[in-house]
DRENVEX-663979 format. One record per atom (N, C-alpha, C): x, y, z; residue in one letter. Coordinates in Angstrom, 1 decimal, decimal comma. Example, Ala and Ser with C-alpha at 12.3 -4.5 7.8 and 13.67 -1.06 7.14 Angstrom:
REM residues 2
c1 13,2	c2 -5,7	c3 7,8	rest A $
c1 12,3	c2 -4,5	c3 7,8	rest A $
c1 13,2	c2 -3,3	c3 7,8	rest A $
c1 12,8	c2 -2,2	c3 7,1	rest S $
c1 13,7	c2 -1,1	c3 7,1	rest S $
c1 12,9	c2 0,0	c3 7,9	rest S $
This chain:
REM residues 160
c1 0,8	c2 -1,2	c3 0,0	rest X $
c1 0,0	c2 0,0	c3 0,0	rest X $
c1 0,9	c2 1,2	c3 0,0	rest X $
c1 0,6	c2 2,2	c3 -0,9	rest X $
c1 1,3	c2 3,4	c3 -1,0	rest X $
c1 1,1	c2 4,4	c3 0,2	rest X $
c1 2,2	c2 5,0	c3 0,6	rest X $
c1 2,0	c2 6,1	c3 1,6	rest X $
c1 1,4	c2 7,3	c3 0,9	rest X $
c1 0,8	c2 8,1	c3 1,7	rest X $
c1 0,2	c2 9,3	c3 1,1	rest X $
c1 1,2	c2 10,2	c3 0,5	rest X $
c1 2,4	c2 10,3	c3 1,0	rest X $
c1 3,4	c2 11,3	c3 0,5	rest X $
c1 4,2	c2 10,8	c3 -0,7	rest X $
c1 4,1	c2 9,5	c3 -1,0	rest X $
c1 4,9	c2 8,9	c3 -2,0	rest X $
c1 4,2	c2 9,1	c3 -3,4	rest X $
c1 5,0	c2 9,6	c3 -4,3	rest X $
c1 4,4	c2 9,8	c3 -5,7	rest X $
c1 4,9	c2 8,6	c3 -6,6	rest X $
c1 4,1	c2 8,2	c3 -7,4	rest X $
c1 4,4	c2 7,1	c3 -8,4	rest X $
c1 4,8	c2 7,9	c3 -9,7	rest X $
c1 6,0	c2 7,7	c3 -10,1	rest X $
c1 6,5	c2 8,4	c3 -11,3	rest X $
c1 6,0	c2 7,6	c3 -12,5	rest X $
c1 5,5	c2 8,3	c3 -13,5	rest X $
c1 5,0	c2 7,6	c3 -14,7	rest X $
c1 6,3	c2 7,1	c3 -15,5	rest X $
c1 6,1	c2 6,0	c3 -16,2	rest X $
c1 7,2	c2 5,5	c3 -16,9	rest X $
c1 7,0	c2 5,9	c3 -18,4	rest X $
c1 8,1	c2 6,0	c3 -19,1	rest X $
c1 8,1	c2 6,3	c3 -20,5	rest X $
c1 8,4	c2 5,1	c3 -21,3	rest X $
c1 7,6	c2 4,7	c3 -22,2	rest X $
c1 7,8	c2 3,5	c3 -23,0	rest X $
c1 8,0	c2 3,9	c3 -24,4	rest X $
c1 9,3	c2 3,9	c3 -24,9	rest X $
c1 9,6	c2 4,3	c3 -26,3	rest X $
c1 10,1	c2 3,0	c3 -27,0	rest X $
c1 9,1	c2 2,5	c3 -27,8	rest X $
c1 9,4	c2 1,2	c3 -28,5	rest X $
c1 9,8	c2 1,5	c3 -30,0	rest X $
c1 9,4	c2 2,6	c3 -30,5	rest X $
c1 9,6	c2 2,9	c3 -31,9	rest X $
c1 10,2	c2 4,3	c3 -32,1	rest X $
c1 11,4	c2 4,4	c3 -32,6	rest X $
c1 12,0	c2 5,7	c3 -32,8	rest X $
c1 12,1	c2 6,0	c3 -34,3	rest X $
c1 11,7	c2 7,1	c3 -34,7	rest X $
c1 11,8	c2 7,5	c3 -36,1	rest X $
c1 13,0	c2 8,4	c3 -36,3	rest X $
c1 13,9	c2 8,1	c3 -37,2	rest X $
c1 15,0	c2 8,9	c3 -37,5	rest X $
c1 14,9	c2 9,3	c3 -39,0	rest X $
c1 14,3	c2 10,4	c3 -39,3	rest X $
c1 14,3	c2 10,9	c3 -40,7	rest X $
c1 15,7	c2 11,3	c3 -41,0	rest X $
c1 16,2	c2 10,8	c3 -42,1	rest X $
c1 17,6	c2 11,0	c3 -42,5	rest X $
c1 17,8	c2 11,5	c3 -43,9	rest X $
c1 18,5	c2 12,6	c3 -44,1	rest X $
c1 18,7	c2 13,1	c3 -45,4	rest X $
c1 19,9	c2 12,7	c3 -46,1	rest X $
c1 20,7	c2 11,7	c3 -45,5	rest X $
c1 21,9	c2 11,1	c3 -46,1	rest X $
c1 23,0	c2 12,1	c3 -46,2	rest X $
c1 23,0	c2 13,2	c3 -45,4	rest X $
c1 24,1	c2 14,1	c3 -45,4	rest X $
c1 25,1	c2 13,8	c3 -44,2	rest X $
c1 26,2	c2 14,5	c3 -44,2	rest X $
c1 27,2	c2 14,3	c3 -43,1	rest X $
c1 26,5	c2 14,7	c3 -41,8	rest X $
c1 25,7	c2 15,8	c3 -41,8	rest X $
c1 25,0	c2 16,2	c3 -40,6	rest X $
c1 24,2	c2 15,1	c3 -40,0	rest X $
c1 23,5	c2 14,4	c3 -40,8	rest X $
c1 22,7	c2 13,3	c3 -40,2	rest X $
c1 23,5	c2 12,3	c3 -39,5	rest X $
c1 24,7	c2 12,0	c3 -39,9	rest X $
c1 25,5	c2 11,0	c3 -39,3	rest X $
c1 26,0	c2 11,4	c3 -37,9	rest X $
c1 26,0	c2 12,7	c3 -37,7	rest X $
c1 26,3	c2 13,3	c3 -36,3	rest X $
c1 25,3	c2 13,0	c3 -35,3	rest X $
c1 24,1	c2 12,7	c3 -35,7	rest X $
c1 23,0	c2 12,4	c3 -34,8	rest X $
c1 22,9	c2 10,9	c3 -34,4	rest X $
c1 23,6	c2 10,1	c3 -35,2	rest X $
c1 23,5	c2 8,6	c3 -34,9	rest X $
c1 23,8	c2 8,2	c3 -33,5	rest X $
c1 24,8	c2 8,8	c3 -32,8	rest X $
c1 25,0	c2 8,4	c3 -31,4	rest X $
c1 23,8	c2 8,6	c3 -30,5	rest X $
c1 23,0	c2 9,6	c3 -30,8	rest X $
c1 21,8	c2 9,9	c3 -30,0	rest X $
c1 20,7	c2 8,8	c3 -30,3	rest X $
c1 20,6	c2 8,5	c3 -31,6	rest X $
c1 19,7	c2 7,4	c3 -32,0	rest X $
c1 20,1	c2 6,1	c3 -31,3	rest X $
c1 21,4	c2 5,7	c3 -31,4	rest X $
c1 21,9	c2 4,5	c3 -30,8	rest X $
c1 21,7	c2 4,5	c3 -29,3	rest X $
c1 22,0	c2 5,6	c3 -28,6	rest X $
c1 21,9	c2 5,6	c3 -27,2	rest X $
c1 20,4	c2 5,4	c3 -26,7	rest X $
c1 19,5	c2 6,1	c3 -27,3	rest X $
c1 18,1	c2 6,0	c3 -26,9	rest X $
c1 17,5	c2 4,7	c3 -27,3	rest X $
c1 17,9	c2 4,2	c3 -28,5	rest X $
c1 17,4	c2 2,9	c3 -28,9	rest X $
c1 17,8	c2 1,8	c3 -27,9	rest X $
c1 19,1	c2 1,9	c3 -27,5	rest X $
c1 19,6	c2 0,9	c3 -26,5	rest X $
c1 18,9	c2 1,1	c3 -25,1	rest X $
c1 18,8	c2 2,3	c3 -24,7	rest X $
c1 18,2	c2 2,5	c3 -23,3	rest X $
c1 16,8	c2 2,0	c3 -23,3	rest X $
c1 16,0	c2 2,2	c3 -24,3	rest X $
c1 14,6	c2 1,8	c3 -24,3	rest X $
c1 14,4	c2 0,5	c3 -25,0	rest X $
c1 15,4	c2 -0,1	c3 -25,5	rest X $
c1 15,3	c2 -1,3	c3 -26,3	rest X $
c1 14,3	c2 -1,1	c3 -27,5	rest X $
c1 14,5	c2 -0,1	c3 -28,2	rest X $
c1 13,6	c2 0,4	c3 -29,2	rest X $
c1 14,0	c2 -0,1	c3 -30,6	rest X $
c1 13,0	c2 -0,1	c3 -31,5	rest X $
c1 13,2	c2 -0,3	c3 -32,9	rest X $
c1 13,5	c2 1,1	c3 -33,5	rest X $
c1 14,4	c2 1,1	c3 -34,5	rest X $
c1 14,7	c2 2,4	c3 -35,2	rest X $
c1 14,1	c2 2,3	c3 -36,6	rest X $
c1 13,3	c2 3,3	c3 -37,0	rest X $
c1 12,8	c2 3,4	c3 -38,3	rest X $
c1 13,5	c2 4,5	c3 -39,0	rest X $
c1 14,3	c2 4,2	c3 -40,0	rest X $
c1 15,1	c2 5,1	c3 -40,8	rest X $
c1 14,2	c2 5,5	c3 -42,0	rest X $
c1 13,9	c2 6,8	c3 -42,1	rest X $
c1 13,1	c2 7,3	c3 -43,2	rest X $
c1 13,9	c2 8,3	c3 -44,0	rest X $
c1 13,9	c2 8,0	c3 -45,3	rest X $
c1 14,4	c2 9,0	c3 -46,2	rest X $
c1 13,3	c2 9,4	c3 -47,2	rest X $
c1 13,1	c2 10,7	c3 -47,4	rest X $
c1 12,1	c2 11,2	c3 -48,3	rest X $
c1 12,8	c2 11,7	c3 -49,6	rest X $
c1 12,5	c2 11,1	c3 -50,7	rest X $
c1 13,0	c2 11,7	c3 -52,0	rest X $
c1 12,0	c2 12,7	c3 -52,4	rest X $
c1 12,5	c2 13,9	c3 -52,7	rest X $
c1 11,5	c2 14,9	c3 -53,2	rest X $
c1 10,8	c2 14,5	c3 -54,5	rest X $
c1 9,5	c2 14,7	c3 -54,5	rest X $
c1 8,7	c2 14,4	c3 -55,7	rest X $
c1 9,0	c2 15,4	c3 -56,8	rest X $
c1 9,8	c2 15,0	c3 -57,8	rest X $
c1 10,3	c2 15,9	c3 -58,8	rest X $
c1 9,1	c2 16,3	c3 -59,8	rest X $
c1 8,1	c2 15,5	c3 -59,8	rest X $
c1 7,0	c2 15,8	c3 -60,7	rest X $
c1 6,2	c2 17,0	c3 -60,3	rest X $
c1 6,4	c2 17,4	c3 -59,0	rest X $
c1 5,6	c2 18,6	c3 -58,6	rest X $
c1 6,2	c2 19,9	c3 -59,3	rest X $
c1 7,4	c2 19,8	c3 -59,8	rest X $
c1 8,0	c2 20,9	c3 -60,5	rest X $
c1 7,6	c2 21,0	c3 -62,0	rest X $
c1 6,8	c2 20,0	c3 -62,4	rest X $
c1 6,3	c2 20,0	c3 -63,8	rest X $
c1 7,3	c2 19,3	c3 -64,7	rest X $
c1 7,0	c2 19,4	c3 -66,0	rest X $
c1 7,8	c2 18,7	c3 -67,0	rest X $
c1 8,3	c2 19,7	c3 -68,0	rest X $
c1 8,9	c2 20,7	c3 -67,5	rest X $
c1 9,4	c2 21,8	c3 -68,3	rest X $
c1 10,3	c2 21,4	c3 -69,4	rest X $
c1 11,4	c2 20,8	c3 -69,1	rest X $
c1 12,5	c2 20,4	c3 -70,0	rest X $
c1 12,8	c2 19,0	c3 -70,1	rest X $
c1 12,2	c2 18,2	c3 -69,2	rest X $
c1 12,5	c2 16,8	c3 -69,1	rest X $
c1 11,3	c2 16,0	c3 -69,5	rest X $
c1 11,4	c2 15,1	c3 -70,4	rest X $
c1 10,2	c2 14,3	c3 -70,8	rest X $
c1 9,7	c2 13,5	c3 -69,6	rest X $
c1 8,4	c2 13,3	c3 -69,5	rest X $
c1 7,8	c2 12,6	c3 -68,4	rest X $
c1 8,4	c2 11,2	c3 -68,1	rest X $
c1 8,6	c2 10,4	c3 -69,1	rest X $
c1 9,2	c2 9,1	c3 -68,8	rest X $
c1 10,6	c2 9,2	c3 -68,2	rest X $
c1 11,3	c2 10,1	c3 -68,6	rest X $
c1 12,7	c2 10,3	c3 -68,0	rest X $
c1 12,6	c2 10,8	c3 -66,6	rest X $
c1 11,6	c2 11,6	c3 -66,3	rest X $
c1 11,4	c2 12,1	c3 -64,9	rest X $
c1 11,0	c2 10,9	c3 -64,0	rest X $
c1 10,1	c2 10,1	c3 -64,5	rest X $
c1 9,7	c2 8,9	c3 -63,7	rest X $
c1 10,9	c2 8,0	c3 -63,4	rest X $
c1 11,7	c2 7,8	c3 -64,5	rest X $
c1 12,8	c2 6,9	c3 -64,3	rest X $
c1 13,8	c2 7,5	c3 -63,3	rest X $
c1 14,1	c2 8,8	c3 -63,4	rest X $
c1 15,0	c2 9,5	c3 -62,5	rest X $
c1 14,5	c2 9,3	c3 -61,1	rest X $
c1 13,2	c2 9,5	c3 -60,9	rest X $
c1 12,6	c2 9,4	c3 -59,5	rest X $
c1 12,8	c2 8,0	c3 -59,0	rest X $
c1 12,5	c2 7,0	c3 -59,8	rest X $
c1 12,7	c2 5,6	c3 -59,4	rest X $
c1 14,2	c2 5,3	c3 -59,0	rest X $
c1 15,1	c2 5,8	c3 -59,8	rest X $
c1 16,5	c2 5,6	c3 -59,6	rest X $
c1 16,9	c2 6,3	c3 -58,3	rest X $
c1 16,4	c2 7,5	c3 -58,0	rest X $
c1 16,7	c2 8,2	c3 -56,7	rest X $
c1 16,2	c2 7,4	c3 -55,5	rest X $
c1 15,0	c2 6,8	c3 -55,7	rest X $
c1 14,5	c2 6,0	c3 -54,6	rest X $
c1 15,3	c2 4,8	c3 -54,3	rest X $
c1 15,7	c2 4,1	c3 -55,4	rest X $
c1 16,6	c2 2,9	c3 -55,3	rest X $
c1 18,0	c2 3,3	c3 -54,7	rest X $
c1 18,5	c2 4,4	c3 -55,1	rest X $
c1 19,8	c2 4,8	c3 -54,6	rest X $
c1 19,7	c2 5,1	c3 -53,1	rest X $
c1 18,6	c2 5,7	c3 -52,7	rest X $
c1 18,4	c2 6,0	c3 -51,3	rest X $
c1 18,3	c2 4,7	c3 -50,5	rest X $
c1 17,6	c2 3,8	c3 -51,0	rest X $
c1 17,4	c2 2,5	c3 -50,3	rest X $
c1 18,8	c2 1,8	c3 -50,1	rest X $
c1 19,6	c2 1,8	c3 -51,2	rest X $
c1 20,9	c2 1,2	c3 -51,1	rest X $
c1 21,8	c2 2,0	c3 -50,1	rest X $
c1 21,8	c2 3,3	c3 -50,1	rest X $
c1 22,6	c2 4,1	c3 -49,2	rest X $
c1 22,2	c2 3,8	c3 -47,7	rest X $
c1 20,9	c2 3,7	c3 -47,5	rest X $
c1 20,4	c2 3,4	c3 -46,1	rest X $
c1 20,8	c2 1,9	c3 -45,7	rest X $
c1 20,7	c2 1,0	c3 -46,6	rest X $
c1 21,1	c2 -0,4	c3 -46,3	rest X $
c1 22,6	c2 -0,4	c3 -46,0	rest X $
c1 23,4	c2 0,3	c3 -46,7	rest X $
c1 24,8	c2 0,3	c3 -46,4	rest X $
c1 25,1	c2 1,0	c3 -45,0	rest X $
c1 24,4	c2 2,1	c3 -44,7	rest X $
c1 24,5	c2 2,7	c3 -43,4	rest X $
c1 24,1	c2 1,7	c3 -42,3	rest X $
c1 23,0	c2 1,0	c3 -42,5	rest X $
c1 22,6	c2 0,0	c3 -41,5	rest X $
c1 23,6	c2 -1,1	c3 -41,3	rest X $
c1 24,2	c2 -1,6	c3 -42,3	rest X $
c1 25,2	c2 -2,6	c3 -42,2	rest X $
c1 26,4	c2 -2,2	c3 -41,6	rest X $
c1 26,8	c2 -0,9	c3 -41,8	rest X $
c1 28,1	c2 -0,4	c3 -41,3	rest X $
c1 28,0	c2 0,2	c3 -39,9	rest X $
c1 26,8	c2 0,8	c3 -39,6	rest X $
c1 26,8	c2 1,6	c3 -38,3	rest X $
c1 25,6	c2 1,2	c3 -37,4	rest X $
c1 24,7	c2 0,5	c3 -37,8	rest X $
c1 23,5	c2 0,3	c3 -37,0	rest X $
c1 23,4	c2 -1,1	c3 -36,4	rest X $
c1 24,5	c2 -1,8	c3 -36,3	rest X $
c1 24,5	c2 -3,2	c3 -35,7	rest X $
c1 24,1	c2 -3,1	c3 -34,3	rest X $
c1 24,4	c2 -2,0	c3 -33,6	rest X $
c1 24,1	c2 -1,8	c3 -32,2	rest X $
c1 22,6	c2 -1,7	c3 -31,9	rest X $
c1 21,8	c2 -1,4	c3 -32,9	rest X $
c1 20,4	c2 -1,3	c3 -32,7	rest X $
c1 19,7	c2 -2,7	c3 -32,7	rest X $
c1 18,8	c2 -2,8	c3 -31,8	rest X $
c1 18,1	c2 -4,1	c3 -31,6	rest X $
c1 17,4	c2 -4,4	c3 -32,9	rest X $
c1 16,8	c2 -3,5	c3 -33,5	rest X $
c1 15,9	c2 -3,7	c3 -34,7	rest X $
c1 15,8	c2 -2,4	c3 -35,5	rest X $
c1 15,9	c2 -2,5	c3 -36,8	rest X $
c1 15,7	c2 -1,3	c3 -37,6	rest X $
c1 14,9	c2 -1,6	c3 -38,8	rest X $
c1 14,2	c2 -0,6	c3 -39,4	rest X $
c1 13,4	c2 -0,7	c3 -40,6	rest X $
c1 13,8	c2 0,4	c3 -41,5	rest X $
c1 13,9	c2 0,2	c3 -42,7	rest X $
c1 14,2	c2 1,2	c3 -43,7	rest X $
c1 12,9	c2 1,6	c3 -44,5	rest X $
c1 12,6	c2 2,9	c3 -44,5	rest X $
c1 11,5	c2 3,3	c3 -45,3	rest X $
c1 12,0	c2 4,4	c3 -46,2	rest X $
c1 11,7	c2 4,3	c3 -47,5	rest X $
c1 12,0	c2 5,3	c3 -48,5	rest X $
c1 10,8	c2 5,6	c3 -49,3	rest X $
c1 10,4	c2 6,9	c3 -49,2	rest X $
c1 9,2	c2 7,3	c3 -49,9	rest X $
c1 9,5	c2 8,6	c3 -50,7	rest X $
c1 8,5	c2 9,0	c3 -51,5	rest X $
c1 8,7	c2 10,2	c3 -52,4	rest X $
c1 7,6	c2 11,2	c3 -52,0	rest X $
c1 7,9	c2 12,4	c3 -51,9	rest X $
c1 6,9	c2 13,4	c3 -51,5	rest X $
c1 7,5	c2 14,6	c3 -50,8	rest X $
c1 6,7	c2 15,3	c3 -50,1	rest X $
c1 7,1	c2 16,4	c3 -49,2	rest X $
c1 7,7	c2 15,8	c3 -47,9	rest X $
c1 8,9	c2 16,2	c3 -47,6	rest X $
c1 9,6	c2 15,6	c3 -46,4	rest X $
c1 8,7	c2 15,7	c3 -45,1	rest X $
c1 8,3	c2 16,9	c3 -44,8	rest X $
c1 7,6	c2 17,1	c3 -43,5	rest X $
c1 6,3	c2 16,3	c3 -43,5	rest X $
c1 5,5	c2 16,3	c3 -44,6	rest X $
c1 4,3	c2 15,6	c3 -44,6	rest X $
c1 4,5	c2 14,1	c3 -44,6	rest X $
c1 5,5	c2 13,6	c3 -45,2	rest X $
c1 5,8	c2 12,1	c3 -45,2	rest X $
c1 6,2	c2 11,7	c3 -43,8	rest X $
c1 7,0	c2 12,5	c3 -43,1	rest X $
c1 7,4	c2 12,2	c3 -41,8	rest X $
c1 6,2	c2 12,1	c3 -40,9	rest X $
c1 5,3	c2 13,0	c3 -41,0	rest X $
c1 4,1	c2 13,0	c3 -40,2	rest X $
c1 3,2	c2 11,8	c3 -40,5	rest X $
c1 3,2	c2 11,4	c3 -41,8	rest X $
c1 2,4	c2 10,2	c3 -42,2	rest X $
c1 3,0	c2 8,9	c3 -41,6	rest X $
c1 4,3	c2 8,8	c3 -41,6	rest X $
c1 5,0	c2 7,6	c3 -41,0	rest X $
c1 4,8	c2 7,6	c3 -39,5	rest X $
c1 4,8	c2 8,7	c3 -38,8	rest X $
c1 4,6	c2 8,7	c3 -37,4	rest X $
c1 3,2	c2 8,0	c3 -37,1	rest X $
c1 2,2	c2 8,4	c3 -37,8	rest X $
c1 0,9	c2 7,9	c3 -37,6	rest X $
c1 0,8	c2 6,4	c3 -38,1	rest X $
c1 1,3	c2 6,1	c3 -39,2	rest X $
c1 1,1	c2 4,8	c3 -39,8	rest X $
c1 1,9	c2 3,7	c3 -39,0	rest X $
c1 3,0	c2 4,1	c3 -38,5	rest X $
c1 3,9	c2 3,1	c3 -37,8	rest X $
c1 3,8	c2 3,1	c3 -36,3	rest X $
c1 3,0	c2 4,0	c3 -35,7	rest X $
c1 2,8	c2 4,1	c3 -34,3	rest X $
c1 4,1	c2 4,5	c3 -33,6	rest X $
c1 4,8	c2 5,5	c3 -34,1	rest X $
c1 6,1	c2 6,0	c3 -33,6	rest X $
c1 5,9	c2 6,7	c3 -32,3	rest X $
c1 6,9	c2 6,4	c3 -31,4	rest X $
c1 6,8	c2 7,0	c3 -30,0	rest X $
c1 7,7	c2 8,2	c3 -29,9	rest X $
c1 8,8	c2 8,4	c3 -30,7	rest X $
c1 9,7	c2 9,5	c3 -30,6	rest X $
c1 10,3	c2 9,7	c3 -31,9	rest X $
c1 10,6	c2 11,0	c3 -32,3	rest X $
c1 11,3	c2 11,3	c3 -33,5	rest X $
c1 12,6	c2 12,0	c3 -33,1	rest X $
c1 13,7	c2 11,6	c3 -33,7	rest X $
c1 14,9	c2 12,2	c3 -33,5	rest X $
c1 15,4	c2 12,8	c3 -34,9	rest X $
c1 15,6	c2 14,1	c3 -34,9	rest X $
c1 15,9	c2 14,7	c3 -36,2	rest X $
c1 16,8	c2 15,9	c3 -36,0	rest X $
c1 17,5	c2 16,2	c3 -37,1	rest X $
c1 18,4	c2 17,4	c3 -37,1	rest X $
c1 17,6	c2 18,7	c3 -37,3	rest X $
c1 18,1	c2 19,8	c3 -36,8	rest X $
c1 17,4	c2 21,1	c3 -37,0	rest X $
c1 17,8	c2 21,7	c3 -38,3	rest X $
c1 18,9	c2 21,2	c3 -38,9	rest X $
c1 19,4	c2 21,8	c3 -40,1	rest X $
c1 19,6	c2 20,7	c3 -41,1	rest X $
c1 19,0	c2 20,9	c3 -42,3	rest X $
c1 19,3	c2 20,0	c3 -43,4	rest X $
c1 19,8	c2 20,9	c3 -44,5	rest X $
c1 18,9	c2 21,5	c3 -45,2	rest X $
c1 19,2	c2 22,4	c3 -46,3	rest X $
c1 19,6	c2 23,8	c3 -45,8	rest X $
c1 20,4	c2 24,5	c3 -46,5	rest X $
c1 20,8	c2 25,8	c3 -46,1	rest X $
c1 20,5	c2 26,8	c3 -47,2	rest X $
c1 20,6	c2 28,1	c3 -46,8	rest X $
c1 20,5	c2 29,2	c3 -47,8	rest X $
c1 19,2	c2 29,2	c3 -48,5	rest X $
c1 19,3	c2 29,4	c3 -49,9	rest X $
c1 18,1	c2 29,5	c3 -50,7	rest X $
c1 17,3	c2 28,3	c3 -50,7	rest X $
c1 17,9	c2 27,1	c3 -50,6	rest X $
c1 17,1	c2 25,8	c3 -50,6	rest X $
c1 16,2	c2 25,8	c3 -49,3	rest X $
c1 16,7	c2 26,4	c3 -48,2	rest X $
c1 15,9	c2 26,4	c3 -47,0	rest X $
c1 14,7	c2 27,4	c3 -47,2	rest X $
c1 14,9	c2 28,5	c3 -47,8	rest X $
c1 13,9	c2 29,5	c3 -48,1	rest X $
c1 12,8	c2 28,9	c3 -49,0	rest X $
c1 13,2	c2 28,2	c3 -50,1	rest X $
c1 12,3	c2 27,6	c3 -51,0	rest X $
c1 11,5	c2 26,4	c3 -50,4	rest X $
c1 12,2	c2 25,5	c3 -49,7	rest X $
c1 11,5	c2 24,3	c3 -49,2	rest X $
c1 11,0	c2 24,5	c3 -47,8	rest X $
c1 11,4	c2 25,5	c3 -47,1	rest X $
c1 10,9	c2 25,6	c3 -45,7	rest X $
c1 11,7	c2 24,7	c3 -44,8	rest X $
c1 11,3	c2 24,8	c3 -43,5	rest X $
c1 12,0	c2 24,0	c3 -42,5	rest X $
c1 11,2	c2 22,8	c3 -42,2	rest X $
c1 11,8	c2 21,7	c3 -42,5	rest X $
c1 11,1	c2 20,4	c3 -42,3	rest X $
c1 11,0	c2 20,2	c3 -40,8	rest X $
c1 12,1	c2 20,4	c3 -40,1	rest X $
c1 12,1	c2 20,2	c3 -38,6	rest X $
c1 11,0	c2 21,1	c3 -37,9	rest X $
c1 10,9	c2 22,3	c3 -38,3	rest X $
c1 9,9	c2 23,2	c3 -37,7	rest X $
c1 8,5	c2 22,7	c3 -37,9	rest X $
c1 8,2	c2 22,2	c3 -39,1	rest X $
c1 6,9	c2 21,7	c3 -39,5	rest X $
c1 6,6	c2 20,5	c3 -38,6	rest X $
c1 7,6	c2 19,6	c3 -38,5	rest X $
c1 7,4	c2 18,3	c3 -37,8	rest X $
c1 7,2	c2 18,6	c3 -36,3	rest X $
c1 8,0	c2 19,5	c3 -35,7	rest X $
c1 7,9	c2 19,8	c3 -34,3	rest X $
c1 6,5	c2 20,4	c3 -34,0	rest X $
c1 6,1	c2 21,3	c3 -34,9	rest X $
c1 4,8	c2 21,9	c3 -34,6	rest X $
c1 3,6	c2 21,0	c3 -34,8	rest X $
c1 3,7	c2 20,0	c3 -35,6	rest X $
c1 2,6	c2 19,1	c3 -36,0	rest X $
c1 2,6	c2 17,7	c3 -35,5	rest X $
c1 3,7	c2 17,2	c3 -35,0	rest X $
c1 3,9	c2 15,8	c3 -34,6	rest X $
c1 3,0	c2 15,5	c3 -33,3	rest X $
c1 2,4	c2 14,4	c3 -33,3	rest X $
c1 1,6	c2 14,0	c3 -32,2	rest X $
c1 2,4	c2 13,3	c3 -31,1	rest X $
c1 3,7	c2 13,2	c3 -31,3	rest X $
c1 4,7	c2 12,6	c3 -30,4	rest X $
c1 5,8	c2 13,5	c3 -30,1	rest X $
c1 6,6	c2 13,3	c3 -29,1	rest X $
c1 7,8	c2 14,1	c3 -28,8	rest X $
c1 8,8	c2 14,1	c3 -30,0	rest X $
c1 9,4	c2 15,2	c3 -30,2	rest X $
c1 10,5	c2 15,3	c3 -31,3	rest X $
c1 11,7	c2 15,9	c3 -30,6	rest X $
c1 12,8	c2 15,1	c3 -30,7	rest X $
c1 14,1	c2 15,5	c3 -30,2	rest X $
c1 14,8	c2 16,1	c3 -31,4	rest X $
c1 14,9	c2 17,4	c3 -31,4	rest X $
c1 15,6	c2 18,1	c3 -32,5	rest X $
c1 17,0	c2 18,5	c3 -32,1	rest X $
c1 18,0	c2 18,2	c3 -32,9	rest X $
c1 19,4	c2 18,4	c3 -32,5	rest X $
c1 20,0	c2 19,2	c3 -33,6	rest X $
c1 20,7	c2 20,3	c3 -33,2	rest X $
c1 21,5	c2 21,1	c3 -34,1	rest X $
c1 22,8	c2 20,4	c3 -34,4	rest X $
c1 23,0	c2 19,8	c3 -35,5	rest X $
c1 24,2	c2 19,1	c3 -35,8	rest X $
c1 25,5	c2 20,0	c3 -35,8	rest X $
c1 25,3	c2 21,2	c3 -36,1	rest X $
c1 26,5	c2 22,2	c3 -36,1	rest X $
c1 27,0	c2 22,5	c3 -34,8	rest X $
c1 26,3	c2 22,2	c3 -33,7	rest X $
c1 26,7	c2 22,4	c3 -32,3	rest X $
c1 27,4	c2 21,2	c3 -31,7	rest X $
c1 27,3	c2 20,0	c3 -32,4	rest X $
c1 27,9	c2 18,8	c3 -31,9	rest X $
c1 29,4	c2 18,8	c3 -32,2	rest X $
c1 30,1	c2 18,1	c3 -31,3	rest X $
c1 31,6	c2 18,0	c3 -31,5	rest X $
c1 31,9	c2 16,8	c3 -32,4	rest X $
């Protein structure tokens, strides 16, 4: 029987961690955080890479079949790069799953959170810089504002 003055602390159960990865050097700086939390909570890691949907820019100078082929090649290249990353650096994770989709990065991240029952998102605060950031907006900002789960956002430029 509990004493009146004792508080029972709630426990946090993190079984699924989503790591949206843009395959840049900055993303690799976040891996120690992903490893550490996945180990601490015995979590599965979901690596998500979103290939930008090139068809949204129209078919100005590239014939449609070529654009479709290029999109498929980009998706296959991303899958291959993630598989290599997993084989080389993610052996310490209990379990991981690779997801590669095409579309708007922030919206696809939010879709995967819902579809996979994600408990925590770990992502960088910086991906694109300069004009690309202005054009595409901040993926991290959109995810933090709209995610139904906690988002651990890390500035990779501040890490040693």
